[in-house]
C-alpha positions as CSV (number, residue, x, y, z in Angstrom):
1,X,23.5,-14.7,1.8
2,X,21.6,-13.8,4.9
3,X,23.2,-14.1,8.3
4,X,22.0,-16.7,10.8
5,X,20.6,-14.0,13.1
6,X,18.5,-12.5,10.3
7,X,17.1,-15.9,9.3
8,X,16.3,-16.7,12.9
9,X,14.5,-13.3,13.3
10,X,12.5,-13.8,10.1
11,X,11.5,-17.3,11.1
12,X,10.4,-15.9,14.5
13,X,8.2,-13.3,12.8
14,X,6.8,-15.9,10.5
15,X,6.0,-18.2,13.4
16,X,4.3,-15.4,15.3
17,X,2.1,-14.7,12.2
18,X,1.2,-18.3,11.9
19,X,0.2,-18.4,15.6
20,X,-2.0,-15.3,15.0
21,X,-3.4,-17.0,11.9
22,X,-4.5,-20.0,14.0
23,X,-6.0,-17.7,16.6
24,X,-7.9,-15.8,13.9
25,X,-9.2,-18.9,12.3
26,X,-10.9,-19.8,15.6
27,X,-13.7,-17.4,14.9
28,X,-15.6,-16.6,11.6
29,X,-15.4,-12.9,12.4
30,X,-11.6,-12.9,12.5
31,X,-11.0,-15.7,9.9
32,X,-10.2,-13.4,7.0
33,X,-7.6,-11.6,9.2
34,X,-6.3,-15.0,10.3
35,X,-5.9,-16.1,6.7
36,X,-4.0,-12.9,5.9
37,X,-1.6,-13.4,8.8
38,X,-1.0,-17.0,7.7
39,X,-0.3,-16.1,4.1
40,X,2.1,-13.3,5.0
41,X,3.9,-15.6,7.5
42,X,4.3,-18.4,4.9
43,X,5.5,-15.9,2.3
44,X,8.2,-14.7,4.7
45,X,9.2,-18.2,5.5
46,X,9.5,-19.3,1.9
47,X,11.4,-16.2,0.8
48,X,13.9,-16.5,3.7
49,X,14.3,-20.3,3.0
50,X,15.1,-19.6,-0.6
51,X,18.0,-17.4,0.6
52,X,19.7,-20.2,2.5
53,X,23.1,-21.4,1.3
54,X,21.7,-24.9,1.1
55,X,19.5,-23.9,-1.8
56,X,21.5,-24.7,-5.0
57,X,19.1,-24.8,-7.9
58,X,16.4,-22.2,-8.3
59,X,15.2,-23.4,-11.7
60,X,13.4,-26.5,-10.5
61,X,12.1,-24.8,-7.4
62,X,10.4,-22.0,-9.4
63,X,9.0,-24.5,-11.9
64,X,7.5,-26.5,-9.0
65,X,6.1,-23.3,-7.5
66,X,4.6,-22.2,-10.8
67,X,3.0,-25.6,-11.5
68,X,1.6,-25.8,-7.9
69,X,0.3,-22.2,-8.0
70,X,-1.5,-22.9,-11.3
71,X,-3.1,-26.1,-10.1
72,X,-4.0,-24.5,-6.8
73,X,-5.5,-21.5,-8.4
74,X,-7.6,-23.4,-10.8
75,X,-8.8,-25.8,-8.1
76,X,-9.7,-22.9,-5.8
77,X,-12.0,-21.4,-8.5
78,X,-13.5,-24.7,-9.8
79,X,-14.1,-26.8,-6.7
80,X,-17.5,-26.2,-5.2
81,X,-18.1,-25.8,-1.4
82,X,-19.8,-29.2,-1.3
83,X,-16.4,-30.8,-2.3
84,X,-14.3,-28.9,0.2
85,X,-14.1,-31.7,2.8
86,X,-12.6,-34.2,0.3
87,X,-10.4,-31.4,-1.0
88,X,-9.0,-30.8,2.4
89,X,-8.4,-34.6,2.9
90,X,-6.6,-34.7,-0.5
91,X,-4.4,-31.8,0.6
92,X,-3.4,-33.7,3.7
93,X,-2.4,-36.6,1.6
94,X,0.0,-34.3,-0.4
95,X,1.6,-33.1,2.9
96,X,2.2,-36.8,3.8
97,X,3.6,-37.6,0.4
98,X,5.9,-34.6,0.5
99,X,7.2,-35.9,3.9
100,X,7.9,-39.3,2.4
101,X,9.6,-38.0,-0.7
102,X,11.9,-35.7,1.4
103,X,12.7,-38.7,3.7
104,X,13.7,-40.8,0.6
105,X,15.7,-38.0,-0.8
106,X,17.5,-37.3,2.5
107,X,18.3,-41.0,2.9
108,X,19.7,-41.2,-0.6
109,X,21.9,-38.2,-0.1
110,X,22.5,-37.5,3.6
111,X,25.6,-35.4,2.9
112,X,23.6,-33.0,0.7
113,X,21.1,-32.5,3.5
114,X,23.9,-31.9,6.1
115,X,22.8,-34.8,8.2
116,X,25.9,-37.0,7.8
117,X,29.2,-37.1,9.7
118,X,32.7,-36.8,8.2
119,X,32.5,-40.4,7.0
120,X,29.3,-39.8,5.1
121,X,27.2,-41.8,7.6
122,X,23.9,-40.4,8.8
123,X,23.8,-39.1,12.4
124,X,21.9,-41.4,14.8
125,X,19.6,-38.5,15.8
126,X,18.9,-37.9,12.1
127,X,18.0,-41.5,11.6
128,X,15.4,-41.4,14.3
129,X,14.0,-38.1,13.0
130,X,13.9,-39.5,9.5
131,X,12.1,-42.6,10.7
132,X,9.5,-40.6,12.6
133,X,8.8,-38.1,9.8
134,X,8.7,-40.8,7.1
135,X,6.3,-43.2,8.8
136,X,3.9,-40.5,10.0
137,X,3.9,-39.1,6.5
138,X,3.3,-42.5,4.9
139,X,0.3,-43.1,7.2
140,X,-1.0,-39.7,6.5
141,X,-0.7,-40.1,2.8
142,X,-2.7,-43.3,2.4
143,X,-5.2,-42.6,5.2
144,X,-6.0,-39.2,3.6
145,X,-6.5,-40.8,0.2
146,X,-9.0,-43.3,1.8
147,X,-10.8,-40.4,3.6
148,X,-10.9,-38.5,0.3
149,X,-12.5,-41.6,-1.4
150,X,-15.1,-41.9,1.3
151,X,-16.0,-38.2,1.3
152,X,-16.0,-38.0,-2.5
153,X,-18.2,-41.1,-2.8
154,X,-15.7,-43.0,-5.0
155,X,-15.4,-45.4,-2.0
156,X,-18.3,-46.7,0.2
157,X,-18.9,-44.7,3.3
158,X,-19.7,-48.0,5.2
159,X,-17.2,-49.2,7.8
160,X,-15.1,-52.0,6.5
161,X,-14.5,-54.5,9.4
162,X,-13.3,-58.0,9.6
163,X,-12.3,-60.5,12.3
164,X,-8.9,-59.8,13.9
165,X,-8.7,-56.3,12.5
166,X,-7.2,-54.8,15.6
167,X,-4.7,-57.6,16.0
168,X,-3.6,-57.1,12.4
169,X,-3.1,-53.4,13.0
170,X,-1.1,-54.2,16.1
171,X,1.1,-56.6,14.3
172,X,1.6,-54.1,11.4
173,X,2.5,-51.4,14.0
174,X,5.1,-53.7,15.6
175,X,6.5,-54.6,12.1
176,X,6.7,-50.9,11.2
177,X,8.6,-50.0,14.3
178,X,10.8,-53.0,14.0
179,X,11.7,-52.1,10.4
180,X,12.4,-48.6,11.6
181,X,14.7,-49.8,14.3
182,X,16.6,-52.0,11.8
183,X,16.9,-49.0,9.5
184,X,18.3,-46.9,12.3
185,X,20.9,-49.6,13.0
186,X,22.2,-50.7,9.6
187,X,21.0,-47.8,7.3
188,X,20.0,-50.0,4.3
189,X,17.2,-49.5,1.9
190,X,15.4,-52.8,2.6
191,X,14.1,-52.0,6.2
192,X,13.5,-48.4,5.2
193,X,11.2,-49.3,2.2
194,X,9.6,-52.1,4.3
195,X,8.8,-49.5,7.0
196,X,7.2,-47.2,4.4
197,X,5.2,-50.0,2.8
198,X,3.8,-51.2,6.2
199,X,3.1,-47.6,7.3
200,X,1.1,-47.0,4.1
201,X,-0.8,-50.2,4.5
202,X,-1.5,-49.3,8.1
203,X,-2.9,-45.9,7.0
204,X,-5.5,-47.7,4.8
205,X,-6.5,-50.1,7.6
206,X,-6.9,-47.3,10.1
207,X,-9.5,-45.5,8.0
208,X,-11.5,-48.2,6.4
209,X,-13.4,-49.2,9.6
210,X,-14.6,-45.6,10.1
211,X,-18.0,-44.7,8.7
212,X,-19.2,-41.5,7.0
213,X,-20.8,-40.2,10.3
214,X,-17.3,-39.9,11.8
215,X,-15.5,-38.2,9.0
216,X,-15.4,-34.7,10.6
217,X,-13.2,-36.2,13.3
218,X,-11.0,-38.0,10.8
219,X,-10.5,-34.8,8.7
220,X,-9.3,-33.0,11.8
221,X,-7.2,-35.9,12.9
222,X,-5.5,-36.2,9.5
223,X,-4.8,-32.5,9.8
224,X,-2.9,-33.2,13.0
225,X,-1.0,-36.1,11.4
226,X,0.1,-33.9,8.5
227,X,1.4,-31.3,10.9
228,X,3.5,-33.9,12.9
229,X,4.8,-35.3,9.6
230,X,6.0,-31.8,8.6
231,X,7.6,-31.3,12.0
232,X,9.4,-34.6,11.8
233,X,10.9,-33.7,8.4
234,X,11.7,-30.2,9.8
235,X,14.1,-31.9,12.2
236,X,15.7,-33.9,9.3
237,X,16.2,-30.7,7.3
238,X,17.3,-28.7,10.3
239,X,14.6,-26.1,9.5
240,X,13.2,-24.5,12.7
241,X,10.4,-22.8,10.7
242,X,9.1,-26.2,9.5
243,X,9.4,-27.6,13.0
244,X,7.4,-24.8,14.5
245,X,4.7,-24.7,11.8
246,X,4.3,-28.5,11.8
247,X,4.0,-28.6,15.6
248,X,1.4,-25.8,15.6
249,X,-0.7,-27.6,12.9
250,X,-0.2,-31.0,14.7
251,X,-1.2,-29.7,18.1
252,X,-4.1,-27.6,16.9
253,X,-5.4,-30.5,14.8
254,X,-5.2,-32.8,17.9
255,X,-7.1,-30.3,20.0
256,X,-9.8,-29.9,17.4
257,X,-10.1,-33.7,17.1
258,X,-10.6,-33.9,20.8
259,X,-13.4,-31.2,20.6
260,X,-15.0,-33.2,17.7
261,X,-14.8,-36.4,19.6
262,X,-16.5,-34.8,22.6
263,X,-19.2,-33.4,20.4
264,X,-19.9,-36.9,19.0
265,X,-19.5,-38.7,22.3
266,X,-16.5,-40.6,20.9
267,X,-13.1,-41.6,22.3
268,X,-10.0,-40.0,20.9
269,X,-8.1,-43.2,21.8
270,X,-10.4,-45.1,19.4
271,X,-9.9,-42.5,16.7
272,X,-6.1,-42.9,16.9
273,X,-6.5,-46.7,16.6
274,X,-9.0,-46.4,13.8
275,X,-11.5,-48.5,15.7
276,X,-14.5,-46.4,16.8
277,X,-16.2,-46.6,13.5
278,X,-17.0,-50.3,14.2
279,X,-19.6,-49.4,16.7
280,X,-21.6,-46.9,14.7
281,X,-24.1,-47.9,12.1
282,X,-23.9,-46.3,8.7
283,X,-26.6,-44.7,6.6
284,X,-28.3,-46.9,4.1
285,X,-29.7,-44.0,2.1
286,X,-33.1,-45.6,2.0
287,X,-36.4,-44.8,3.7
288,X,-37.1,-44.5,7.4
289,X,-36.4,-47.7,9.3
290,X,-40.0,-48.2,10.4
291,X,-43.4,-46.8,9.4
292,X,-44.3,-44.1,11.9
293,X,-46.9,-41.2,11.6
294,X,-45.6,-37.8,10.7
295,X,-46.9,-34.5,9.5
296,X,-45.9,-32.9,6.2
297,X,-46.7,-29.5,4.8
298,X,-45.9,-27.0,2.0
299,X,-43.9,-23.9,1.7
300,X,-47.1,-21.9,2.4
301,X,-47.6,-23.8,5.6
302,X,-44.0,-23.1,6.7
303,X,-44.3,-19.4,5.7
304,X,-47.4,-19.0,7.9
305,X,-45.6,-20.3,10.9
306,X,-42.5,-18.2,10.2
307,X,-44.5,-15.0,9.7
308,X,-46.3,-15.4,13.0
309,X,-43.1,-16.2,15.0
310,X,-41.3,-13.8,17.2
311,X,-38.1,-15.8,17.1
312,X,-36.7,-18.3,14.6
313,X,-33.6,-20.5,14.9
314,X,-32.2,-22.0,11.7
315,X,-30.2,-25.3,11.9
316,X,-28.2,-25.9,8.7
317,X,-26.8,-29.3,7.8
318,X,-25.0,-31.1,5.0
319,X,-28.2,-31.0,2.9
320,X,-27.8,-27.3,2.7
321,X,-24.4,-27.7,1.2
322,X,-25.4,-30.4,-1.2
323,X,-28.3,-28.2,-2.6
324,X,-26.0,-25.1,-2.6
325,X,-28.9,-23.3,-0.9
326,X,-27.0,-20.9,1.3
327,X,-27.7,-17.8,-0.8
328,X,-31.4,-18.6,-1.1
329,X,-31.5,-19.2,2.7
330,X,-29.8,-15.8,3.2
331,X,-32.7,-14.2,1.2
332,X,-35.2,-16.0,3.5
333,X,-33.4,-14.6,6.5
334,X,-33.5,-11.1,5.0
335,X,-37.3,-11.4,4.5
336,X,-37.8,-12.5,8.1
337,X,-35.6,-9.7,9.5
338,X,-37.6,-7.1,7.4
339,X,-40.7,-8.3,9.4
340,X,-38.9,-7.7,12.7
341,X,-38.6,-11.4,13.4
342,X,-35.5,-12.4,15.5
343,X,-33.4,-14.9,13.5
344,X,-30.4,-16.9,14.7
345,X,-28.4,-19.8,13.4
346,X,-27.4,-22.8,15.5
347,X,-24.2,-24.6,14.4
348,X,-23.4,-28.1,15.7
349,X,-19.6,-28.7,15.9
350,X,-19.9,-31.7,13.5
351,X,-22.5,-30.4,11.1
352,X,-21.6,-31.1,7.6
353,X,-18.6,-33.1,6.5
354,X,-15.7,-31.2,8.2
355,X,-15.2,-28.9,11.2
356,X,-16.5,-25.4,10.4
357,X,-18.2,-26.5,7.2
358,X,-21.5,-24.7,8.0
359,X,-19.7,-21.5,9.1
360,X,-17.9,-21.3,5.8
361,X,-21.1,-21.8,3.8
362,X,-22.9,-19.1,5.7
363,X,-20.0,-16.7,5.5
364,X,-20.0,-17.3,1.7
365,X,-23.6,-16.1,1.6
366,X,-22.7,-13.0,3.8
367,X,-24.8,-14.1,6.7
368,X,-23.9,-11.7,9.6
369,X,-21.5,-13.3,12.1
370,X,-23.4,-12.0,15.1
371,X,-26.4,-14.2,14.4
372,X,-24.4,-17.4,14.0
373,X,-24.1,-19.3,17.3
374,X,-22.4,-22.4,18.5
375,X,-24.3,-25.3,20.1
376,X,-23.4,-24.5,23.7
377,X,-24.4,-20.9,23.3
378,X,-27.7,-21.5,21.5
379,X,-29.0,-24.6,23.3
380,X,-30.5,-22.7,26.3
381,X,-32.6,-20.6,24.0
382,X,-34.5,-23.3,22.2
383,X,-37.1,-23.5,25.0
384,X,-38.1,-19.9,24.2
385,X,-38.0,-20.2,20.5
386,X,-41.2,-20.1,18.4
387,X,-40.0,-21.9,15.3
388,X,-36.9,-23.9,14.5
389,X,-36.1,-24.4,10.8
390,X,-33.9,-27.4,10.2
391,X,-32.4,-27.6,6.7
392,X,-30.6,-30.8,5.8
393,X,-29.5,-31.7,9.3
394,X,-30.3,-35.1,10.8
395,X,-28.2,-36.8,13.5
396,X,-27.2,-33.6,15.3
397,X,-30.9,-32.9,16.1
398,X,-32.0,-36.5,17.0
399,X,-33.6,-36.5,20.5
400,X,-32.7,-40.2,20.9
401,X,-29.2,-39.0,21.8
402,X,-30.7,-37.9,25.1
403,X,-33.8,-40.1,25.5
404,X,-32.8,-43.6,24.3
405,X,-30.1,-45.4,26.2
406,X,-30.1,-48.1,23.6
407,X,-29.3,-45.7,20.8
408,X,-25.8,-45.9,19.3
409,X,-25.6,-42.1,19.6
410,X,-26.8,-41.9,23.2
411,X,-24.8,-39.4,25.1
412,X,-23.8,-37.4,22.0
413,X,-24.4,-33.7,22.5
414,X,-27.1,-32.4,20.2
415,X,-29.0,-29.2,19.3
416,X,-32.1,-29.2,21.5
417,X,-34.5,-28.2,18.7
418,X,-37.2,-30.5,20.1
419,X,-37.7,-27.9,22.9
420,X,-39.0,-25.2,20.5
421,X,-42.7,-24.6,20.1
422,X,-42.7,-25.6,16.4
423,X,-40.1,-27.4,14.2
424,X,-39.9,-27.2,10.4
425,X,-37.7,-29.7,8.7
426,X,-36.7,-29.3,5.0
427,X,-35.4,-32.6,3.7
428,X,-35.8,-34.7,0.6
429,X,-37.2,-37.7,2.4
430,X,-37.3,-39.5,5.7
431,X,-34.0,-41.2,4.9
432,X,-31.6,-41.8,7.8
433,X,-28.5,-39.7,8.4
434,X,-24.9,-40.8,8.4
435,X,-25.3,-42.6,11.7
436,X,-28.0,-44.8,10.0
437,X,-30.7,-44.0,12.6
438,X,-34.3,-42.9,12.3
439,X,-34.6,-39.4,13.7
440,X,-37.3,-39.2,16.4
441,X,-37.6,-35.5,15.8
442,X,-39.4,-36.1,12.4
443,X,-42.3,-37.9,14.1
444,X,-43.0,-35.4,16.9
445,X,-46.4,-33.6,16.9
446,X,-44.7,-30.2,16.8
447,X,-42.7,-31.1,13.7
448,X,-43.7,-30.4,10.1
449,X,-41.8,-32.0,7.3
450,X,-41.3,-30.1,4.0
451,X,-40.1,-32.7,1.5
452,X,-38.1,-30.8,-1.1
453,X,-34.6,-29.9,-2.3
454,X,-33.3,-27.3,0.2
455,X,-32.7,-24.6,-2.5
456,X,-36.1,-25.1,-4.1
457,X,-37.8,-25.0,-0.7
458,X,-36.0,-21.8,0.3
459,X,-36.8,-20.2,-3.1
460,X,-40.5,-21.1,-2.5
461,X,-40.3,-19.5,1.0
462,X,-38.9,-16.3,-0.5
463,X,-41.9,-16.0,-2.8
464,X,-44.5,-16.7,-0.1
465,X,-42.8,-14.4,2.4
466,X,-43.1,-11.4,0.0
């Protein structure tokens, strides 16, 4: 058995490694190193935890580890990048479910968890900790499942709203807290299970009014919820490592959610209440909202503009991920670089379906990190750019966010692609984006639409650029 000092020191080392992992994951260039730090830190934490005197049965633990490793390994190899957002949401639901199951187990056997007094009664502080971890975990579980369904397409991406929705949420919140207080007072199963049921129902109601356009914020917010659920259960278990790791995930997820909200001109307060989706329209998936003149061209026309450009900025969007066109796009970039054309990528914070989605896609295709730039860094350069190539992006390039005070996205920071000399847009059709709005960029005189699948269009460009 390890001494308390060795356990504390090992947990400290693991905590530092997890902090370094979060720091590394803040940049694509250091993300691999960050992942390595995180994995090493978690291995240390797990190995040390297994040496604790409270661990009594290794058989079931190792069976669970083996089953989980098998499922995780197969999933990692089989799940395509286009399904990564919903996969992340599903993983968050598992963290929430784990918190709920641990809470149920601890309540059923407080003596075994070391949270009871000499009479077998749970400590008051443990009751409060159990309540907090359980209800946050329950909300995270069902909310993440709804987010998974919306992202995967098994549930409609449309906001589901009804009269009195916020009042109902408020009533449920009061009932949940009331049941939790009753549980803390009399320690019976009825208020505990009632609290879990109401929390799970509240998790559903918080996410259904949020449309597909706002899912990047929801993914990061659920990440925060899962972290706080883990931290709450860490207090119940008396495990400092779980408390630290959960708090780090919870706080970093909250900060990221704030950044996402700022990038979408949304209110974090409304995200927490599950209400801001009410005000944003949702994509219909149909044609443009009104008949307006536009210019369309072919891959040959696009190649002509690209060949005669001094500088090109590429704006990737979810359409790039759907078409799995990142490798073909990398070949296009290589062709342009061979002709001494300056090429850069412009990444909007909410491009794709989750934070960092586009960065991961480009990294998978071995696009050099030094030519990938964030919105604030690249926006001042659009005025001096010869050609912007937009691939599958929509709302994040819509000039209405700056020019139309009546637009639902007015005030949302966008990529200023309309300031470039020429704009090429590769898109299947003029259909609206997740915000359900016509994109004014498509109808500008400087814009040429190339209607095609992103991968096929890039492959055509490769042949023409030879």
